[in-house]
DSSP file (Angstrom, degrees, kcal/mol; ACC not computed):
  #  RESIDUE AA STRUCTURE BP1 BP2  ACC     N-H-->O    O-->H-N    N-H-->O    O-->H-N    TCO  KAPPA ALPHA  PHI   PSI    X-CA   Y-CA   Z-CA
    1    1 A M              0   0    0      0, 0.0    84,-2.9     0, 0.0     2,-0.4   0.000 360.0 360.0 360.0 150.6   -6.5  -46.7  -17.8
    2    2 A Y  E     -AB  22  84A   0     20,-2.9    20,-2.5    82,-0.2     2,-0.5  -0.993 360.0-153.8-129.1 137.2   -3.5  -49.2  -18.3
    3    3 A I  E     -AB  21  83A   0     80,-2.6    80,-1.7    -2,-0.4     2,-0.5  -0.935   9.7-151.1-108.5 128.5    0.1  -48.5  -19.0
    4    4 A V  E     +AB  20  82A   0     16,-2.7    15,-3.1    -2,-0.5    16,-1.2  -0.847  29.7 157.2 -98.8 129.9    2.1  -51.1  -20.7
    5    5 A N  E     -AB  18  81A   0     76,-3.0    76,-2.8    -2,-0.5     2,-0.3  -0.852  29.4-135.3-144.9 177.8    5.8  -51.2  -19.9
    6    6 A Y  E     -AB  17  80A   0     11,-2.1    11,-2.5    -2,-0.3     2,-0.4  -0.955  10.4-144.0-135.8 152.7    9.0  -53.2  -19.8
    7    7 A T  E     +AB  16  79A   0     72,-2.1    71,-3.8    -2,-0.3    72,-0.8  -0.898  19.8 173.0-115.2 150.1   11.8  -53.6  -17.4
    8    8 A S  E     +AB  15  77A   0      7,-2.6     7,-2.7    -2,-0.4    69,-0.2  -0.973  43.1  21.6-147.4 164.6   15.5  -54.1  -18.1
    9    9 A G  S    S-     0   0    0     67,-1.2     2,-0.3    -2,-0.3     5,-0.2  -0.174  71.0-113.2  75.3-171.9   18.7  -54.3  -16.2
   10   10 A S    >   -     0   0    0      4,-0.1     3,-2.2    68,-0.0     2,-0.2  -0.975  62.7 -16.6-159.1 155.4   19.0  -55.1  -12.5
   11   11 A W  G >  S+     0   0    0     -2,-0.3     3,-1.2     1,-0.3     0, 0.0  -0.244 132.4  12.1  48.8-107.2   20.0  -53.4   -9.3
   12   12 A D  G 3  S+     0   0    0      1,-0.3    -1,-0.3    -2,-0.2    -3,-0.0   0.702 135.7  43.5 -75.6 -17.6   22.0  -50.3  -10.1
   13   13 A D  G <  S+     0   0    0     -3,-2.2    -1,-0.3     2,-0.0    -2,-0.2   0.103  80.9 144.1-111.6  21.6   21.1  -50.2  -13.9
   14   14 A F    <   -     0   0    0     -3,-1.2     2,-0.3    -5,-0.2    -5,-0.2  -0.333  24.5-179.0 -60.1 137.2   17.4  -51.0  -13.5
   15   15 A H  E     -A    8   0A   0     -7,-2.7    -7,-2.6    -6,-0.1     2,-0.5  -1.000  20.4-160.5-141.0 142.3   15.2  -49.3  -16.0
   16   16 A R  E     -A    7   0A   0     -2,-0.3     2,-0.5    -9,-0.2    -9,-0.2  -0.984  14.7-165.9-119.5 121.5   11.4  -49.2  -16.6
   17   17 A G  E     -A    6   0A   0    -11,-2.5   -11,-2.1    -2,-0.5     2,-0.4  -0.909  13.1-138.5-109.7 131.1   10.3  -48.0  -20.0
   18   18 A N  E     +A    5   0A   0     -2,-0.5   -13,-0.3   -13,-0.2     3,-0.1  -0.723  20.1 178.5 -86.1 130.7    6.7  -47.1  -20.8
   19   19 A L  E     -     0   0A   0    -15,-3.1     2,-0.3    -2,-0.4   -14,-0.2   0.883  55.8 -29.2-102.0 -54.5    5.4  -48.3  -24.2
   20   20 A F  E     -A    4   0A   0    -16,-1.2   -16,-2.7     2,-0.0     2,-0.4  -0.985  46.5-125.9-158.5 165.7    1.8  -47.1  -24.4
   21   21 A V  E     +A    3   0A   0     -2,-0.3     2,-0.3   -18,-0.2   -18,-0.2  -0.971  29.6 171.6-118.7 138.4   -1.4  -46.3  -22.6
   22   22 A T  E     -A    2   0A   0    -20,-2.5   -20,-2.9    -2,-0.4    -2,-0.0  -0.985  39.1-144.2-144.7 151.7   -4.8  -47.8  -23.2
   23   23 A D  S    S+     0   0    0     -2,-0.3     2,-0.8   -22,-0.2    -1,-0.1   0.599  83.4  90.0 -86.2 -11.2   -8.3  -47.9  -21.8
   24   24 A D     >  -     0   0    0      1,-0.2     4,-2.0   -22,-0.1     3,-0.3  -0.769  54.6-172.2 -92.8 104.3   -8.6  -51.5  -23.0
   25   25 A K  H  > S+     0   0    0     -2,-0.8     4,-2.7     1,-0.2     5,-0.2   0.870  87.6  55.3 -63.3 -37.7   -7.5  -54.0  -20.3
   26   26 A E  H  > S+     0   0    0      2,-0.2     4,-2.3     1,-0.2    -1,-0.2   0.839 106.9  51.0 -68.3 -31.8   -7.8  -56.9  -22.7
   27   27 A L  H  > S+     0   0    0     -3,-0.3     4,-3.0     2,-0.2     5,-0.2   0.936 110.5  48.5 -67.0 -48.1   -5.4  -55.2  -25.2
   28   28 A A  H  X S+     0   0    0     -4,-2.0     4,-2.3     2,-0.2    -2,-0.2   0.948 113.9  46.4 -58.1 -49.5   -2.9  -54.6  -22.5
   29   29 A E  H  X S+     0   0    0     -4,-2.7     4,-2.9     1,-0.2     5,-0.2   0.942 113.1  48.9 -58.9 -48.1   -3.0  -58.2  -21.3
   30   30 A A  H  X S+     0   0    0     -4,-2.3     4,-2.6     1,-0.2     5,-0.3   0.925 111.7  49.2 -61.1 -44.0   -2.8  -59.6  -24.8
   31   31 A Y  H  X S+     0   0    0     -4,-3.0     4,-2.7     1,-0.2    -1,-0.2   0.935 113.3  46.7 -62.8 -43.4    0.2  -57.3  -25.7
   32   32 A V  H  X S+     0   0    0     -4,-2.3     4,-2.4    -5,-0.2    48,-0.2   0.907 112.5  48.6 -62.2 -44.0    2.0  -58.3  -22.5
   33   33 A E  H  X S+     0   0    0     -4,-2.9     4,-2.0    -5,-0.2    -1,-0.2   0.928 115.7  44.4 -63.8 -43.7    1.4  -62.0  -23.0
   34   34 A K  H  X S+     0   0    0     -4,-2.6     4,-2.8    -5,-0.2     5,-0.2   0.928 113.2  50.4 -68.1 -43.7    2.5  -62.0  -26.6
   35   35 A A  H  X S+     0   0    0     -4,-2.7     4,-2.3    -5,-0.3    -1,-0.2   0.914 110.9  47.9 -61.5 -43.4    5.5  -59.9  -25.9
   36   36 A N  H  X S+     0   0    0     -4,-2.4     4,-1.5    -5,-0.2    -1,-0.2   0.860 112.2  50.7 -65.5 -36.4    6.7  -62.1  -23.1
   37   37 A R  H  X S+     0   0    0     -4,-2.0     4,-1.6    -5,-0.2     3,-0.2   0.948 113.4  44.2 -60.5 -50.8    6.2  -65.2  -25.3
   38   38 A L  H  X S+     0   0    0     -4,-2.8     4,-3.0     1,-0.2     5,-0.2   0.878 108.1  60.5 -64.4 -38.5    8.2  -63.6  -28.1
   39   39 A L  H  X S+     0   0    0     -4,-2.3     4,-2.5    -5,-0.2    -1,-0.2   0.888 103.7  49.6 -56.8 -41.7   10.9  -62.4  -25.6
   40   40 A V  H  X S+     0   0    0     -4,-1.5     4,-2.0    -3,-0.2    -1,-0.2   0.947 113.4  45.6 -68.5 -44.6   11.6  -66.0  -24.6
   41   41 A K  H  X S+     0   0    0     -4,-1.6     4,-2.6     1,-0.2    -2,-0.2   0.913 112.2  51.4 -61.4 -43.6   12.0  -67.1  -28.2
   42   42 A I  H  X S+     0   0    0     -4,-3.0     4,-2.3     1,-0.2     5,-0.2   0.917 110.0  49.4 -62.4 -43.7   14.2  -64.1  -29.1
   43   43 A K  H  X S+     0   0    0     -4,-2.5     4,-1.3    -5,-0.2    -1,-0.2   0.876 111.1  49.6 -65.7 -35.4   16.5  -64.8  -26.2
   44   44 A E  H  X S+     0   0    0     -4,-2.0     4,-1.7    -5,-0.2    -2,-0.2   0.935 110.2  51.3 -65.3 -45.6   16.8  -68.5  -27.2
   45   45 A Y  H  X S+     0   0    0     -4,-2.6     4,-1.6     1,-0.2    -2,-0.2   0.900 111.4  46.2 -57.4 -45.3   17.5  -67.5  -30.8
   46   46 A Y  H  X S+     0   0    0     -4,-2.3     4,-2.1     2,-0.2    -1,-0.2   0.729 105.4  59.7 -76.7 -21.7   20.3  -65.1  -29.8
   47   47 A R  H  X S+     0   0    0     -4,-1.3     4,-1.6    -5,-0.2    -1,-0.2   0.892 107.0  49.0 -67.1 -38.8   21.8  -67.6  -27.4
   48   48 A E  H  X S+     0   0    0     -4,-1.7     4,-1.9     2,-0.2    -2,-0.2   0.907 110.4  49.7 -63.5 -43.0   22.2  -69.9  -30.5
   49   49 A I  H  X S+     0   0    0     -4,-1.6     4,-2.1     1,-0.2    -2,-0.2   0.888 106.2  56.9 -66.8 -38.5   23.8  -67.0  -32.4
   50   50 A D  H  < S+     0   0    0     -4,-2.1     4,-0.5     1,-0.2    -1,-0.2   0.873 107.9  47.6 -55.9 -40.7   26.2  -66.4  -29.5
   51   51 A E  H >< S+     0   0    0     -4,-1.6     3,-0.9     1,-0.2     4,-0.3   0.890 110.5  51.3 -69.8 -39.2   27.3  -70.0  -29.8
   52   52 A K  H >< S+     0   0    0     -4,-1.9     3,-1.8     1,-0.2     6,-0.2   0.834  98.9  65.9 -64.3 -33.7   27.8  -69.6  -33.6
   53   53 A L  T 3< S+     0   0    0     -4,-2.1    -1,-0.2     1,-0.3    -2,-0.2   0.729  88.6  69.2 -66.5 -19.1   29.9  -66.5  -33.1
   54   54 A Q  T <  S+     0   0    0     -3,-0.9     2,-1.0    -4,-0.5    -1,-0.3   0.731  82.0  81.1 -68.3 -21.8   32.5  -68.6  -31.4
   55   55 A D    X   -     0   0    0     -3,-1.8     3,-1.6    -4,-0.3    -1,-0.1  -0.754  61.2-170.8 -92.0 100.7   33.3  -70.3  -34.8
   56   56 A D  T 3  S+     0   0    0     -2,-1.0    -1,-0.2     1,-0.3     5,-0.1   0.725  83.4  56.4 -58.7 -24.7   35.7  -67.9  -36.6
   57   57 A K  T 3  S+     0   0    0     -3,-0.1    -1,-0.3     4,-0.0    -2,-0.0   0.453  73.6 119.4 -94.9   2.8   35.5  -70.0  -39.8
   58   58 A D    X   -     0   0    0     -3,-1.6     3,-1.8    -6,-0.2     4,-0.2  -0.535  58.8-146.6 -66.5 121.7   31.7  -69.8  -40.1
   59   59 A P  T 3  S+     0   0    0      0, 0.0     3,-0.3     0, 0.0     4,-0.2   0.702  98.8  56.1 -64.6 -19.5   30.9  -68.1  -43.5
   60   60 A M  T >> S+     0   0    0      1,-0.2     4,-2.4     2,-0.1     3,-0.5   0.354  74.7 107.8 -91.1   5.2   27.7  -66.6  -41.8
   61   61 A R  H <> S+     0   0    0     -3,-1.8     4,-2.3     1,-0.3    -1,-0.2   0.847  74.1  52.4 -55.5 -43.4   29.7  -65.0  -39.0
   62   62 A N  H 3> S+     0   0    0     -3,-0.3     4,-1.8     2,-0.2    -1,-0.3   0.866 109.9  49.3 -64.1 -34.3   29.3  -61.4  -40.3
   63   63 A I  H <> S+     0   0    0     -3,-0.5     4,-2.4     2,-0.2    -1,-0.2   0.917 109.7  51.6 -71.3 -40.0   25.6  -61.8  -40.5
   64   64 A Y  H  X S+     0   0    0     -4,-2.4     4,-2.6     1,-0.2    -2,-0.2   0.916 107.3  53.7 -63.8 -38.2   25.5  -63.2  -37.0
   65   65 A I  H  X S+     0   0    0     -4,-2.3     4,-1.3     2,-0.2    -1,-0.2   0.904 109.1  48.1 -63.9 -39.5   27.5  -60.1  -35.8
   66   66 A E  H  X S+     0   0    0     -4,-1.8     4,-0.9     1,-0.2    -1,-0.2   0.905 113.2  47.6 -66.2 -39.3   24.9  -57.8  -37.4
   67   67 A Q  H >X S+     0   0    0     -4,-2.4     4,-1.2     1,-0.2     3,-0.7   0.890 107.1  57.9 -67.4 -36.0   22.1  -59.7  -35.8
   68   68 A W  H 3X S+     0   0    0     -4,-2.6     4,-0.8     1,-0.3    -1,-0.2   0.839  98.7  58.9 -64.1 -34.6   23.9  -59.6  -32.4
   69   69 A A  H 3< S+     0   0    0     -4,-1.3     3,-0.4     1,-0.2     4,-0.3   0.815 103.9  51.5 -64.7 -31.8   24.0  -55.9  -32.4
   70   70 A K  H XX S+     0   0    0     -4,-0.9     3,-1.4    -3,-0.7     4,-0.9   0.838  98.9  67.8 -72.7 -31.1   20.2  -55.8  -32.6
   71   71 A Y  H 3X S+     0   0    0     -4,-1.2     4,-4.1     1,-0.3     5,-0.3   0.765  83.3  70.3 -61.6 -29.5   20.1  -58.2  -29.6
   72   72 A H  H 3X S+     0   0    0     -4,-0.8     4,-0.5    -3,-0.4    -1,-0.3   0.821  98.0  52.3 -60.6 -29.0   21.4  -55.6  -27.2
   73   73 A T  H <4 S+     0   0    0     -3,-1.4    -1,-0.2    -4,-0.3     4,-0.2   0.947 124.2  24.8 -69.0 -49.9   18.2  -53.7  -27.5
   74   74 A L  H >< S+     0   0    0     -4,-0.9     3,-1.0     1,-0.2    -2,-0.2   0.737 111.4  69.4 -86.4 -24.6   16.0  -56.8  -26.7
   75   75 A G  H 3< S+     0   0    0     -4,-4.1    -1,-0.2     1,-0.3    -3,-0.2   0.688  96.0  54.3 -73.1 -19.0   18.4  -58.8  -24.7
   76   76 A E  T 3< S+     0   0    0     -4,-0.5   -67,-1.2    -5,-0.3    -1,-0.3   0.658  83.0 105.5 -86.4 -16.4   18.4  -56.4  -21.8
   77   77 A V  E <   -B    8   0A   0     -3,-1.0   -69,-0.3   -69,-0.2     3,-0.1  -0.451  48.0-172.1 -72.2 133.5   14.6  -56.6  -21.4
   78   78 A N  E     -     0   0A   0    -71,-3.8     2,-0.3     1,-0.4    -1,-0.2   0.906  60.6 -39.6 -84.3 -53.1   13.6  -58.7  -18.3
   79   79 A A  E     -B    7   0A   0    -72,-0.8   -72,-2.1     2,-0.0    -1,-0.4  -0.975  50.0-110.4-165.4 167.9    9.8  -58.7  -19.0
   80   80 A F  E     +B    6   0A   0     -2,-0.3     2,-0.3   -48,-0.2   -74,-0.2  -0.898  40.0 161.2-110.4 145.2    6.7  -56.8  -20.2
   81   81 A A  E     -B    5   0A   0    -76,-2.8   -76,-3.0    -2,-0.3     2,-0.3  -0.939  24.2-143.8-150.0 169.4    4.0  -55.8  -17.8
   82   82 A Y  E     -B    4   0A   0     -2,-0.3     2,-0.3   -78,-0.2   -78,-0.2  -0.967  11.4-170.0-136.5 160.7    1.0  -53.5  -17.4
   83   83 A E  E     -B    3   0A   0    -80,-1.7   -80,-2.6    -2,-0.3     2,-0.2  -0.994  28.4-106.8-148.8 150.7   -0.5  -51.7  -14.5
   84   84 A E  E     -B    2   0A   0     -2,-0.3     2,-0.3   -82,-0.2   -82,-0.2  -0.535  39.4-177.7 -78.3 137.3   -3.6  -49.8  -13.8
   85   85 A I        -     0   0    0    -84,-2.9     2,-0.4    -2,-0.2    -1,-0.0  -0.895  16.6-141.3-129.6 165.4   -3.3  -46.0  -13.6
   86   86 A E        -     0   0    0     -2,-0.3     2,-0.4   -84,-0.0   -84,-0.0  -0.936  18.2-123.8-123.1 149.4   -5.6  -43.2  -12.9
   87   87 A L        -     0   0    0     -2,-0.4     2,-0.6     2,-0.0    -2,-0.0  -0.730  20.8-146.7 -86.1 137.1   -5.7  -39.7  -14.5
   88   88 A R        +     0   0    0     -2,-0.4     2,-0.4     2,-0.0    -2,-0.0  -0.933  24.5 176.3-104.7 123.9   -5.4  -36.8  -12.0
   89   89 A T        -     0   0    0     -2,-0.6     2,-0.4     2,-0.0    -2,-0.0  -0.967  29.0-125.2-131.2 148.6   -7.3  -33.8  -13.1
   90   90 A K              0   0    0     -2,-0.4    -2,-0.0     1,-0.1     0, 0.0  -0.743 360.0 360.0 -87.8 134.1   -8.0  -30.4  -11.5
   91   91 A L              0   0    0     -2,-0.4    -1,-0.1     0, 0.0    -2,-0.0   0.404 360.0 360.0-101.9 360.0  -11.7  -29.5  -11.1
């Protein structure tokens, strides 16, 4: 079995969040690869929004502020990963 997770923060605020468990290694690999690819694009997009927020006269500023609030959820994610796990059962 494989558990797909993500990490966020660093040092004293480090966090590992579990997303799902699967028997399918290919599914876990595909999810992690796609999520990490998207994470890079999302962080680039929000860096652009951060630059646009500096312009107080931009008519889209309120929309950027709303989008920025969503970034805090994804912006803290370092990476997605998976690891193999074993079930422990009593016989």
